[in-house]
All heavy atoms as an XYZ file, in Angstrom:
818
protein
N     -15.514    -22.080    -81.047
C     -15.160    -20.907    -80.732
C     -16.377    -20.348    -80.069
O     -16.495    -20.675    -78.934
C     -14.554    -20.416    -82.005
C     -14.016    -19.158    -81.892
C     -13.602    -21.409    -82.564
N     -17.323    -19.701    -80.657
C     -18.531    -19.337    -79.938
C     -19.472    -20.535    -79.922
O     -19.472    -21.336    -80.824
N     -20.250    -20.660    -78.937
C     -21.163    -21.793    -78.883
C     -21.821    -21.936    -77.535
O     -21.586    -21.153    -76.632
N     -22.606    -22.964    -77.445
C     -23.310    -23.255    -76.205
C     -22.676    -24.474    -75.582
O     -22.441    -25.478    -76.259
C     -24.814    -23.509    -76.475
C     -25.524    -23.874    -75.191
C     -25.442    -22.290    -77.126
N     -22.372    -24.401    -74.316
C     -21.741    -25.511    -73.597
C     -22.707    -26.018    -72.537
O     -23.359    -25.240    -71.867
C     -20.441    -25.059    -72.925
C     -19.409    -24.570    -73.912
C     -19.308    -23.222    -74.228
C     -18.551    -25.461    -74.524
C     -18.379    -22.768    -75.130
C     -17.610    -25.011    -75.436
C     -17.525    -23.663    -75.745
O     -16.600    -23.232    -76.638
N     -22.786    -27.323    -72.424
C     -23.633    -27.941    -71.417
C     -22.758    -28.706    -70.443
O     -21.856    -29.427    -70.855
C     -24.642    -28.900    -72.065
C     -25.640    -28.205    -72.931
C     -25.444    -28.093    -74.290
C     -26.782    -27.643    -72.370
C     -26.357    -27.442    -75.088
C     -27.705    -26.989    -73.164
C     -27.494    -26.886    -74.534
N     -23.020    -28.539    -69.178
C     -22.297    -29.249    -68.134
C     -23.293    -30.005    -67.287
O     -24.365    -29.499    -66.986
C     -21.522    -28.280    -67.228
C     -20.459    -27.514    -67.962
C     -20.714    -26.252    -68.451
C     -19.212    -28.073    -68.146
C     -19.746    -25.543    -69.122
C     -18.227    -27.363    -68.811
C     -18.491    -26.103    -69.307
N     -22.912    -31.190    -66.895
C     -23.762    -31.973    -66.007
C     -23.120    -31.962    -64.630
O     -21.939    -32.267    -64.479
C     -23.887    -33.407    -66.503
C     -24.818    -34.241    -65.669
C     -25.000    -35.636    -66.238
O     -24.979    -35.787    -67.464
O     -25.153    -36.553    -65.425
N     -23.877    -31.591    -63.626
C     -23.380    -31.544    -62.261
C     -24.235    -32.467    -61.418
O     -25.456    -32.386    -61.442
C     -23.435    -30.120    -61.691
C     -22.561    -29.188    -62.527
C     -23.011    -30.112    -60.234
C     -22.685    -27.735    -62.132
N     -23.570    -33.333    -60.683
C     -24.284    -34.232    -59.779
C     -24.059    -33.754    -58.354
O     -22.927    -33.571    -57.913
C     -23.766    -35.659    -59.917
C     -24.470    -36.638    -59.020
C     -23.952    -38.063    -59.198
O     -23.170    -38.300    -60.130
O     -24.325    -38.900    -58.391
N     -25.125    -33.508    -57.635
C     -25.044    -33.061    -56.253
C     -25.512    -34.209    -55.368
O     -26.603    -34.741    -55.553
C     -25.907    -31.809    -56.005
C     -25.841    -31.397    -54.553
C     -25.472    -30.682    -56.926
N     -24.653    -34.580    -54.413
C     -24.978    -35.679    -53.510
C     -24.963    -35.138    -52.093
O     -24.006    -34.495    -51.674
C     -23.955    -36.825    -53.659
C     -24.272    -37.945    -52.688
C     -23.924    -37.327    -55.086
N     -26.022    -35.398    -51.366
C     -26.102    -34.981    -49.975
C     -25.938    -36.209    -49.091
O     -26.623    -37.206    -49.278
C     -27.451    -34.313    -49.678
C     -27.626    -33.019    -50.403
C     -28.330    -32.967    -51.592
C     -27.071    -31.852    -49.899
C     -28.486    -31.771    -52.263
C     -27.231    -30.659    -50.568
C     -27.938    -30.610    -51.753
N     -25.038    -36.144    -48.151
C     -24.804    -37.243    -47.220
C     -24.905    -36.726    -45.795
O     -24.573    -35.585    -45.515
C     -23.417    -37.856    -47.426
C     -23.314    -38.589    -48.730
O     -24.172    -39.406    -49.050
N     -22.280    -38.300    -49.505
N     -25.307    -37.579    -44.905
C     -25.408    -37.226    -43.489
C     -24.145    -37.701    -42.778
O     -24.147    -38.673    -42.060
C     -26.657    -37.876    -42.880
C     -26.852    -37.489    -41.432
O     -26.270    -36.482    -41.003
O     -27.575    -38.204    -40.740
N     -23.021    -37.004    -43.009
C     -21.754    -37.431    -42.429
C     -21.633    -37.097    -40.953
O     -20.894    -37.720    -40.237
C     -20.580    -36.797    -43.183
C     -20.368    -37.403    -44.536
C     -20.531    -36.649    -45.686
C     -20.003    -38.730    -44.671
C     -20.327    -37.203    -46.930
C     -19.811    -39.295    -45.908
C     -19.967    -38.529    -47.032
O     -19.769    -39.079    -48.258
N     -22.334    -36.106    -40.486
C     -22.171    -35.660    -39.102
C     -23.252    -36.259    -38.209
O     -23.951    -35.563    -37.494
C     -22.209    -34.142    -39.025
N     -23.373    -37.540    -38.259
C     -24.372    -38.177    -37.404
C     -23.879    -38.208    -35.964
O     -22.686    -38.105    -35.695
C     -24.666    -39.598    -37.888
O     -23.567    -40.428    -37.638
N     -24.783    -38.371    -35.044
C     -24.433    -38.388    -33.627
C     -23.485    -39.544    -33.330
O     -22.519    -39.390    -32.587
C     -25.712    -38.482    -32.764
C     -25.357    -38.673    -31.303
C     -26.558    -37.235    -32.957
N     -23.703    -40.705    -33.912
C     -22.843    -41.858    -33.639
C     -21.406    -41.592    -34.051
O     -20.478    -41.994    -33.363
C     -23.366    -43.100    -34.367
C     -24.634    -43.618    -33.746
O     -24.925    -43.330    -32.596
N     -25.407    -44.369    -34.523
N     -21.196    -40.906    -35.178
C     -19.839    -40.609    -35.606
C     -19.184    -39.591    -34.687
O     -18.011    -39.699    -34.370
C     -19.848    -40.097    -37.042
C     -20.176    -41.186    -38.042
C     -20.304    -40.663    -39.460
O     -19.872    -39.522    -39.700
O     -20.829    -41.390    -40.294
N     -19.933    -38.596    -34.242
C     -19.358    -37.584    -33.363
C     -18.967    -38.184    -32.017
O     -17.998    -37.761    -31.408
C     -20.348    -36.438    -33.169
C     -20.634    -35.600    -34.406
C     -21.714    -34.567    -34.098
C     -19.383    -34.932    -34.922
N     -19.699    -39.180    -31.559
C     -19.378    -39.810    -30.288
C     -18.085    -40.607    -30.355
O     -17.509    -40.931    -29.337
C     -20.528    -40.723    -29.863
C     -21.764    -39.960    -29.437
C     -22.939    -40.874    -29.131
O     -22.818    -42.099    -29.331
O     -23.975    -40.357    -28.704
N     -17.605    -40.927    -31.550
C     -16.386    -41.714    -31.699
C     -15.133    -40.847    -31.700
O     -14.042    -41.345    -31.833
C     -16.454    -42.538    -32.987
C     -17.508    -43.616    -32.926
C     -17.521    -44.455    -34.164
C     -18.604    -45.511    -34.057
N     -18.650    -46.371    -35.218
N     -15.285    -39.542    -31.562
C     -14.137    -38.658    -31.538
C     -13.602    -38.504    -30.119
O     -14.341    -38.537    -29.157
C     -14.497    -37.292    -32.104
C     -14.755    -37.319    -33.583
C     -14.957    -35.935    -34.158
O     -14.759    -34.945    -33.426
O     -15.306    -35.856    -35.329
N     -12.303    -38.344    -30.036
C     -11.625    -38.092    -28.762
C     -11.348    -36.603    -28.634
O     -11.043    -35.947    -29.619
C     -10.277    -38.803    -28.739
C     -10.270    -40.281    -28.485
C      -8.868    -40.818    -28.709
C     -10.708    -40.577    -27.089
N     -11.412    -36.101    -27.448
C     -10.981    -34.730    -27.198
C      -9.604    -34.784    -26.559
O      -9.430    -35.409    -25.528
C     -11.969    -34.025    -26.262
C     -13.302    -33.807    -26.916
O     -13.361    -33.449    -28.081
N     -14.369    -34.035    -26.191
N      -8.639    -34.164    -27.218
C      -7.308    -34.096    -26.642
C      -6.670    -32.762    -26.950
O      -7.045    -32.081    -27.892
C      -6.420    -35.268    -27.095
C      -6.008    -35.257    -28.542
C      -4.817    -34.669    -28.940
C      -6.784    -35.883    -29.499
C      -4.423    -34.685    -30.267
C      -6.392    -35.921    -30.822
C      -5.214    -35.310    -31.214
N      -5.707    -32.403    -26.108
C      -4.965    -31.161    -26.256
C      -3.606    -31.504    -26.839
O      -2.948    -32.451    -26.411
C      -4.790    -30.469    -24.890
C      -3.902    -29.253    -25.010
C      -6.146    -30.121    -24.303
N      -3.206    -30.728    -27.813
C      -1.892    -30.866    -28.433
C      -1.234    -29.497    -28.304
O      -1.704    -28.526    -28.896
C      -2.097    -31.251    -29.896
C      -0.894    -31.638    -30.711
C      -1.330    -32.589    -31.802
C      -0.216    -30.449    -31.283
N      -0.181    -29.389    -27.477
C       0.400    -28.073    -27.209
C       1.891    -28.188    -26.912
O       2.328    -29.203    -26.386
C      -0.316    -27.430    -26.022
N       2.684    -27.193    -27.238
C       2.307    -26.013    -28.008
C       2.188    -26.353    -29.496
O       2.729    -27.354    -29.958
C       3.461    -25.053    -27.765
C       4.648    -25.938    -27.539
C       4.098    -27.156    -26.848
N       1.497    -25.518    -30.196
C       1.323    -25.705    -31.631
C       1.174    -24.338    -32.266
O       0.199    -23.654    -31.971
C       0.084    -26.557    -31.899
C      -0.019    -27.025    -33.323
O       0.917    -26.903    -34.094
N      -1.171    -27.539    -33.677
N       2.131    -23.924    -33.082
C       3.306    -24.631    -33.588
C       4.379    -24.826    -32.524
O       4.330    -24.221    -31.463
C       3.812    -23.737    -34.712
C       3.154    -22.424    -34.563
C       1.966    -22.602    -33.683
N       5.355    -25.696    -32.861
C       6.422    -26.015    -31.918
C       7.705    -26.361    -32.667
O       7.744    -26.319    -33.887
C       5.978    -27.165    -31.006
C       5.652    -28.398    -31.804
O       6.524    -28.967    -32.449
N       4.400    -28.817    -31.784
N       8.741    -26.720    -31.906
C      10.032    -27.064    -32.501
C      10.225    -28.573    -32.647
O      11.328    -29.032    -32.897
C      11.173    -26.462    -31.675
C      11.192    -27.008    -30.262
O      10.368    -27.844    -29.892
N      12.136    -26.536    -29.464
N       9.162    -29.349    -32.456
C       9.242    -30.803    -32.577
C       8.971    -31.533    -31.287
O       8.865    -32.748    -31.262
N       8.867    -30.788    -30.199
C       8.539    -31.384    -28.906
C       7.223    -30.780    -28.433
O       7.085    -29.557    -28.373
C       9.646    -31.091    -27.872
O      10.887    -31.571    -28.391
C       9.352    -31.776    -26.556
N       6.253    -31.657    -28.126
C       4.946    -31.180    -27.702
C       4.271    -32.229    -26.833
O       4.709    -33.372    -26.756
C       4.063    -30.822    -28.905
C       3.899    -31.922    -29.912
C       2.813    -32.785    -29.862
C       4.824    -32.094    -30.926
C       2.657    -33.793    -30.792
C       4.685    -33.096    -31.866
C       3.598    -33.953    -31.790
N       3.220    -31.817    -26.164
C       2.460    -32.673    -25.247
C       1.140    -33.060    -25.905
O       0.485    -32.233    -26.522
C       2.155    -31.925    -23.926
C       3.442    -31.532    -23.210
C       1.243    -32.745    -23.021
C       4.213    -32.663    -22.634
N       0.751    -34.316    -25.738
C      -0.589    -34.782    -26.098
C      -1.253    -35.193    -24.794
O      -0.720    -36.015    -24.050
C      -0.533    -35.976    -27.079
C      -1.925    -36.552    -27.299
C       0.087    -35.548    -28.396
N      -2.403    -34.589    -24.511
C      -3.092    -34.847    -23.240
C      -4.569    -35.101    -23.506
O      -5.254    -34.261    -24.090
C      -2.918    -33.650    -22.309
C      -3.582    -33.826    -20.961
C      -3.340    -32.612    -20.091
C      -4.005    -32.759    -18.748
N      -3.793    -31.603    -17.884
N      -5.055    -36.264    -23.067
C      -6.477    -36.573    -23.181
C      -7.254    -35.800    -22.135
O      -6.727    -35.479    -21.072
C      -6.728    -38.063    -22.965
C      -6.202    -39.015    -24.017
C      -6.608    -40.438    -23.655
C      -6.703    -38.672    -25.392
N      -8.530    -35.552    -22.435
C      -9.344    -34.920    -21.394
C      -9.588    -35.930    -20.278
O      -9.307    -37.108    -20.416
C     -10.640    -34.335    -21.962
C     -11.631    -35.396    -22.397
O     -11.458    -36.582    -22.145
N     -12.678    -34.968    -23.060
N     -10.108    -35.507    -19.177
C     -10.190    -36.341    -17.972
C     -11.075    -37.566    -18.116
O     -10.956    -38.503    -17.355
C     -10.673    -35.486    -16.797
C      -9.660    -34.419    -16.419
C     -10.122    -33.582    -15.258
O     -10.981    -34.038    -14.488
O      -9.623    -32.466    -15.106
N     -11.965    -37.595    -19.082
C     -12.857    -38.743    -19.247
C     -12.169    -39.948    -19.901
O     -12.717    -41.025    -19.926
C     -14.075    -38.348    -20.086
C     -14.920    -37.318    -19.382
O     -14.971    -37.287    -18.163
N     -15.572    -36.467    -20.145
N     -10.997    -39.747    -20.475
C     -10.333    -40.810    -21.227
C      -8.944    -41.112    -20.661
O      -7.969    -41.163    -21.387
C     -10.216    -40.399    -22.700
C     -11.559    -40.274    -23.366
O     -12.366    -41.198    -23.196
O     -11.804    -39.270    -24.037
N      -8.817    -41.335    -19.373
C      -7.513    -41.491    -18.744
C      -7.023    -42.930    -18.674
O      -6.162    -43.256    -17.892
C      -7.542    -40.886    -17.346
C      -7.711    -39.395    -17.357
C      -7.602    -38.813    -15.962
O      -7.208    -39.475    -15.024
N      -7.935    -37.555    -15.826
N      -7.548    -43.817    -19.500
C      -7.140    -45.219    -19.447
C      -5.903    -45.523    -20.274
O      -5.525    -46.671    -20.395
C      -8.287    -46.107    -19.949
C      -9.514    -45.970    -19.070
O      -9.409    -45.643    -17.902
N     -10.662    -46.215    -19.644
N      -5.277    -44.534    -20.840
C      -4.141    -44.745    -21.722
C      -4.564    -44.611    -23.171
O      -5.750    -44.624    -23.493
N      -3.576    -44.462    -24.047
C      -3.881    -44.259    -25.454
C      -2.652    -44.525    -26.301
O      -1.534    -44.643    -25.795
C      -4.402    -42.843    -25.696
C      -3.436    -41.739    -25.317
C      -2.621    -41.154    -26.262
C      -3.367    -41.271    -24.013
C      -1.754    -40.135    -25.915
C      -2.509    -40.249    -23.646
C      -1.694    -39.683    -24.612
N      -2.858    -44.627    -27.596
C      -1.747    -44.741    -28.536
C      -1.722    -43.481    -29.392
O      -2.753    -42.867    -29.654
C      -1.886    -45.983    -29.414
O      -3.003    -45.870    -30.261
N      -0.511    -43.098    -29.791
C      -0.305    -41.904    -30.593
C       0.497    -42.279    -31.828
O       1.464    -43.045    -31.737
C       0.471    -40.832    -29.803
O      -0.194    -40.596    -28.572
C       0.561    -39.544    -30.576
N       0.095    -41.723    -32.951
C       0.807    -41.947    -34.204
C       0.953    -40.599    -34.887
O      -0.005    -39.834    -34.963
C      -0.015    -42.898    -35.067
C       0.628    -43.305    -36.356
C      -0.230    -44.334    -37.063
O      -1.115    -43.917    -37.836
O      -0.034    -45.534    -36.827
N       2.166    -40.290    -35.356
C       2.416    -39.037    -36.062
C       2.832    -39.381    -37.487
O       3.724    -40.204    -37.692
C       3.517    -38.199    -35.365
C       3.740    -36.890    -36.111
C       3.155    -37.936    -33.906
N       2.168    -38.744    -38.446
C       2.465    -38.965    -39.872
C       2.868    -37.652    -40.528
O       2.371    -36.588    -40.154
C       1.244    -39.518    -40.602
C       0.875    -40.912    -40.172
C      -0.335    -41.423    -40.955
N      -0.700    -42.746    -40.534
C      -0.299    -43.863    -41.147
N       0.477    -43.791    -42.199
N      -0.664    -45.042    -40.694
N       3.739    -37.762    -41.531
C       4.109    -36.580    -42.295
C       3.078    -36.340    -43.396
O       2.086    -37.071    -43.508
C       5.526    -36.703    -42.847
C       5.700    -37.824    -43.863
O       4.691    -38.397    -44.344
O       6.858    -38.135    -44.189
N       3.296    -35.327    -44.217
C       2.347    -34.966    -45.269
C       2.204    -36.064    -46.328
O       1.202    -36.116    -47.039
C       2.774    -33.663    -45.950
C       2.609    -32.442    -45.080
S       0.897    -32.013    -44.774
C       0.399    -31.434    -46.372
N       3.188    -36.942    -46.432
C       3.130    -38.039    -47.395
C       2.459    -39.281    -46.805
O       2.339    -40.295    -47.473
C       4.544    -38.388    -47.877
C       5.258    -37.231    -48.551
S       4.379    -36.617    -50.001
C       4.585    -37.972    -51.100
N       2.061    -39.202    -45.529
C       1.391    -40.319    -44.883
C       2.334    -41.308    -44.223
O       1.895    -42.326    -43.697
N       3.623    -41.004    -44.227
C       4.600    -41.896    -43.592
C       4.568    -41.721    -42.078
O       4.520    -40.597    -41.575
C       6.004    -41.602    -44.104
C       6.185    -41.908    -45.577
C       7.575    -41.531    -46.014
N       7.719    -40.075    -45.910
C       8.134    -39.299    -46.904
N       8.491    -39.815    -48.046
N       8.225    -37.993    -46.738
N       4.609    -42.832    -41.350
C       4.637    -42.777    -39.886
C       6.035    -42.365    -39.449
O       7.021    -43.008    -39.807
C       4.267    -44.140    -39.282
C       2.835    -44.516    -39.663
C       4.420    -44.109    -37.766
C       2.446    -45.929    -39.273
N       6.114    -41.282    -38.659
C       7.402    -40.806    -38.161
C       7.543    -41.027    -36.660
O       8.629    -40.868    -36.109
C       7.634    -39.314    -38.515
C       7.673    -39.125    -40.022
C       6.586    -38.416    -37.877
N       6.423    -41.404    -35.991
C       6.465    -41.627    -34.548
C       5.238    -42.433    -34.138
O       4.139    -42.179    -34.614
C       6.444    -40.279    -33.805
C       6.485    -40.396    -32.314
C       7.691    -40.426    -31.644
C       5.312    -40.478    -31.572
C       7.730    -40.534    -30.253
C       5.339    -40.583    -30.203
C       6.546    -40.619    -29.538
N       5.445    -43.416    -33.259
C       4.330    -44.139    -32.639
C       4.671    -44.380    -31.183
O       5.838    -44.523    -30.824
C       4.031    -45.501    -33.309
O       5.189    -46.313    -33.193
C       3.645    -45.342    -34.752
N       3.629    -44.420    -30.346
C       3.841    -44.674    -28.928
C       2.528    -45.107    -28.291
O       1.460    -44.638    -28.676
C       4.349    -43.412    -28.237
C       4.585    -43.591    -26.752
C       5.070    -42.319    -26.095
O       4.238    -41.426    -25.845
O       6.277    -42.222    -25.867
N       2.624    -45.990    -27.316
C       1.475    -46.341    -26.481
C       1.809    -45.955    -25.057
O       2.940    -46.123    -24.611
C       1.180    -47.832    -26.574
C       0.637    -48.220    -27.932
C      -0.034    -49.566    -27.941
O      -0.527    -49.996    -26.883
O      -0.076    -50.164    -29.014
N       0.821    -45.429    -24.351
C       1.036    -45.015    -22.972
C      -0.144    -45.459    -22.115
O      -1.249    -45.605    -22.623
C       1.233    -43.490    -22.863
O       1.475    -43.153    -21.504
C       0.020    -42.727    -23.351
N       0.110    -45.687    -20.853
C      -0.964    -46.026    -19.915
C      -1.410    -44.804    -19.120
O      -2.232    -44.909    -18.231
C      -0.507    -47.135    -18.945
O       0.666    -46.690    -18.271
C      -0.242    -48.419    -19.698
N      -0.850    -43.661    -19.452
C      -1.172    -42.403    -18.785
C      -2.231    -41.653    -19.585
O      -2.714    -42.131    -20.605
C       0.104    -41.572    -18.670
O      -0.161    -40.318    -18.103
N      -2.584    -40.458    -19.143
C      -3.497    -39.609    -19.902
C      -2.749    -38.480    -20.596
O      -3.345    -37.628    -21.230
C      -4.606    -39.043    -19.001
C      -4.102    -38.115    -17.928
C      -4.087    -36.756    -18.135
C      -3.654    -38.622    -16.719
C      -3.617    -35.904    -17.153
C      -3.184    -37.777    -15.734
C      -3.160    -36.413    -15.945
N      -1.398    -38.490    -20.488
C      -0.573    -37.443    -21.092
C       0.756    -38.033    -21.506
O       1.299    -38.902    -20.824
C      -0.355    -36.318    -20.079
C       0.499    -35.189    -20.594
C       0.636    -34.058    -19.586
O      -0.357    -33.733    -18.904
O       1.748    -33.522    -19.464
N       1.289    -37.563    -22.637
C       2.604    -38.002    -23.079
C       3.304    -36.869    -23.809
O       2.652    -35.980    -24.359
C       2.509    -39.247    -23.995
O       3.817    -39.766    -24.217
C       1.850    -38.928    -25.326
N       4.630    -36.919    -23.783
C       5.419    -35.934    -24.517
C       5.922    -36.584    -25.790
O       6.467    -37.685    -25.763
C       6.598    -35.424    -23.695
C       7.393    -34.367    -24.437
C       8.418    -33.680    -23.562
O       8.433    -33.850    -22.354
N       9.283    -32.906    -24.173
N       5.733    -35.900    -26.903
C       6.159    -36.388    -28.212
C       7.387    -35.598    -28.627
O       7.427    -34.377    -28.484
C       5.044    -36.185    -29.266
C       3.728    -36.772    -28.791
C       5.473    -36.728    -30.621
C       3.679    -38.248    -28.647
N       8.392    -36.294    -29.167
C       9.593    -35.627    -29.668
C       9.857    -36.085    -31.092
O      10.305    -37.211    -31.322
C      10.798    -35.922    -28.773
C      12.044    -35.162    -29.193
O      12.021    -34.467    -30.231
O      13.056    -35.267    -28.480
N       9.550    -35.218    -32.036
C       9.874    -35.479    -33.441
C      10.782    -34.365    -33.967
O      10.733    -33.990    -35.137
C       8.604    -35.638    -34.308
C       7.710    -34.413    -34.208
C       7.848    -36.902    -33.945
C       6.556    -34.420    -35.222
N      11.627    -33.841    -33.075
C      12.510    -32.732    -33.430
C      13.539    -33.122    -34.483
O      14.154    -32.247    -35.094
C      13.204    -32.180    -32.184
O      13.928    -33.199    -31.533
N      13.706    -34.420    -34.732
C      14.626    -34.872    -35.777
C      13.989    -34.797    -37.168
O      14.651    -35.057    -38.164
C      15.087    -36.301    -35.497
C      13.925    -37.279    -35.440
O      12.792    -36.898    -35.169
N      14.214    -38.538    -35.683
N      12.715    -34.415    -37.249
C      12.015    -34.299    -38.527
C      12.164    -32.885    -39.095
O      12.449    -31.934    -38.364
C      10.523    -34.629    -38.353
C      10.250    -36.020    -37.845
C      10.700    -37.083    -38.830
O      10.472    -36.974    -40.029
N      11.343    -38.125    -38.312
N      11.930    -32.753    -40.392
C      11.975    -31.447    -41.052
C      10.799    -30.589    -40.625
O       9.742    -31.110    -40.250
C      11.937    -31.626    -42.571
C      13.184    -32.316    -43.112
O      14.251    -32.200    -42.475
O      13.082    -32.965    -44.168
N      10.965    -29.288    -40.714
C       9.867    -28.362    -40.436
C       8.732    -28.629    -41.419
O       8.961    -29.037    -42.558
C      10.351    -26.920    -40.575
N       7.504    -28.435    -40.947
C       6.355    -28.646    -41.815
C       5.131    -29.053    -41.027
O       5.077    -28.914    -39.811
N       4.141    -29.567    -41.741
C       2.876    -29.972    -41.143
C       2.876    -31.480    -40.945
O       3.263    -32.244    -41.839
C       1.695    -29.566    -42.043
C       0.378    -30.067    -41.476
C       1.661    -28.055    -42.214
N       2.430    -31.911    -39.766
C       2.323    -33.333    -39.427
C       0.933    -33.578    -38.863
O       0.251    -32.654    -38.429
C       3.393    -33.724    -38.396
C       4.782    -33.661    -38.985
C       5.462    -32.456    -39.077
C       5.407    -34.812    -39.462
C       6.723    -32.395    -39.637
C       6.663    -34.754    -40.021
C       7.317    -33.538    -40.120
O       8.563    -33.480    -40.682
N       0.517    -34.837    -38.877
C      -0.806    -35.204    -38.385
C      -0.664    -36.167    -37.219
O      -0.035    -37.217    -37.346
C      -1.639    -35.826    -39.505
C      -1.867    -34.860    -40.629
C      -1.047    -34.856    -41.735
C      -2.879    -33.918    -40.543
C      -1.242    -33.949    -42.762
C      -3.082    -33.005    -41.560
C      -2.258    -33.022    -42.677
N      -1.249    -35.792    -36.089
C      -1.180    -36.585    -34.861
C      -2.527    -37.284    -34.677
O      -3.559    -36.627    -34.563
C      -0.882    -35.690    -33.639
C      -0.852    -36.514    -32.359
C       0.413    -34.924    -33.845
N      -2.495    -38.621    -34.658
C      -3.710    -39.409    -34.449
C      -3.623    -40.071    -33.086
O      -2.629    -40.726    -32.772
C      -3.867    -40.486    -35.533
O      -3.922    -39.835    -36.804
C      -5.141    -41.296    -35.328
N      -4.668    -39.887    -32.287
C      -4.755    -40.484    -30.966
C      -5.884    -41.508    -30.984
O      -6.982    -41.218    -31.460
C      -5.003    -39.403    -29.891
C      -5.271    -40.034    -28.537
C      -3.805    -38.470    -29.816
N      -5.596    -42.717    -30.474
C      -6.577    -43.798    -30.388
C      -6.732    -44.202    -28.928
O      -5.734    -44.475    -28.261
C      -6.113    -45.012    -31.185
C      -5.963    -44.710    -32.650
O      -6.946    -44.462    -33.326
N      -4.737    -44.717    -33.134
N      -7.988    -44.258    -28.455
C      -8.273    -44.699    -27.082
C      -9.739    -45.073    -26.988
O     -10.592    -44.427    -27.603
C      -7.947    -43.602    -26.073
N     -10.022    -46.108    -26.227
C     -11.410    -46.509    -25.956
C     -12.233    -46.661    -27.239
O     -13.358    -46.198    -27.322
C     -12.092    -45.503    -25.022
C     -11.376    -45.370    -23.707
O     -10.804    -46.327    -23.205
N     -11.386    -44.176    -23.142
N     -11.642    -47.290    -28.259
C     -12.304    -47.504    -29.554
C     -12.703    -46.203    -30.241
O     -13.661    -46.166    -31.004
C     -13.532    -48.412    -29.399
C     -13.149    -49.785    -28.920
O     -12.153    -50.357    -29.370
N     -13.915    -50.318    -27.991
N     -11.983    -45.123    -29.948
C     -12.213    -43.829    -30.576
C     -10.900    -43.346    -31.171
O      -9.822    -43.724    -30.701
C     -12.713    -42.800    -29.552
C     -14.022    -43.160    -28.903
C     -14.385    -42.136    -27.853
C     -15.645    -42.524    -27.106
N     -15.966    -41.551    -26.051
N     -10.991    -42.508    -32.187
C      -9.798    -42.007    -32.843
C     -10.040    -40.587    -33.341
O     -11.119    -40.283    -33.848
C      -9.443    -42.914    -34.024
O      -8.321    -42.427    -34.705
N      -9.033    -39.726    -33.179
C      -9.115    -38.358    -33.676
C      -7.737    -37.935    -34.156
O      -6.723    -38.327    -33.585
C      -9.591    -37.389    -32.570
O     -10.881    -37.805    -32.135
C      -9.702    -35.970    -33.077
N      -7.715    -37.124    -35.199
C      -6.463    -36.611    -35.770
C      -6.473    -35.093    -35.711
O      -7.485    -34.465    -36.011
C      -6.304    -37.080    -37.224
O      -6.301    -38.506    -37.260
C      -5.007    -36.562    -37.828
N      -5.325    -34.539    -35.298
C      -5.130    -33.082    -35.315
C      -3.841    -32.776    -36.068
O      -2.917    -33.595    -36.121
C      -5.019    -32.526    -33.898
C      -6.301    -32.537    -33.118
C      -6.155    -31.810    -31.782
O      -5.295    -30.954    -31.603
N      -7.006    -32.163    -30.834
N      -3.797    -31.569    -36.590
C      -2.607    -31.097    -37.312
C      -1.655    -30.415    -36.335
O      -2.083    -29.687    -35.451
C      -3.059    -30.127    -38.401
C      -1.957    -29.533    -39.214
C      -2.478    -28.723    -40.371
C      -3.470    -27.670    -39.952
N      -3.880    -26.781    -41.040
N      -0.350    -30.675    -36.513
C       0.663    -29.998    -35.717
C       1.703    -29.411    -36.692
O       1.990    -30.012    -37.721
C       1.333    -30.953    -34.692
C       2.114    -32.050    -35.360
C       2.211    -30.194    -33.720
N       2.227    -28.249    -36.339
C       3.184    -27.554    -37.207
C       4.535    -27.480    -36.512
O       4.631    -27.001    -35.384
C       2.686    -26.152    -37.552
C       1.344    -26.251    -38.292
C       3.718    -25.395    -38.390
C       0.652    -24.928    -38.504
N       5.566    -27.974    -37.207
C       6.932    -27.862    -36.715
C       7.596    -26.685    -37.393
O       7.558    -26.544    -38.621
C       7.729    -29.141    -37.041
C       7.669    -30.247    -35.998
C       6.280    -30.740    -35.814
C       8.609    -31.349    -36.392
N       8.173    -25.796    -36.560
C       8.855    -24.604    -37.103
C      10.287    -24.927    -37.440
O      10.907    -25.772    -36.885
C       8.827    -23.471    -36.097
C       7.445    -22.988    -35.775
C       7.481    -21.715    -34.985
C       7.685    -21.985    -33.500
N       7.629    -20.813    -32.670
């Protein structure tokens, strides 16, 4: 009931934001966001060699995949329920994920 409590806390510092890791990210536009299930994924001009796109739901299930040789593609997941999805783009040995919201 009354007393003294001791807690042990371990603090770990890591250098997660190293330059090498940041260079592995892709810059892409995902628009509009939020949307009704149809949206555009467009790489910036430096990465126009084509890319693959994967969309996952909140449970991690893949709901859409596509490979394109262009720098832009239209995604249609309008058959999915409203909610939050994660769009991962892979190109030139780089990968980045952004959140998209379906209304």
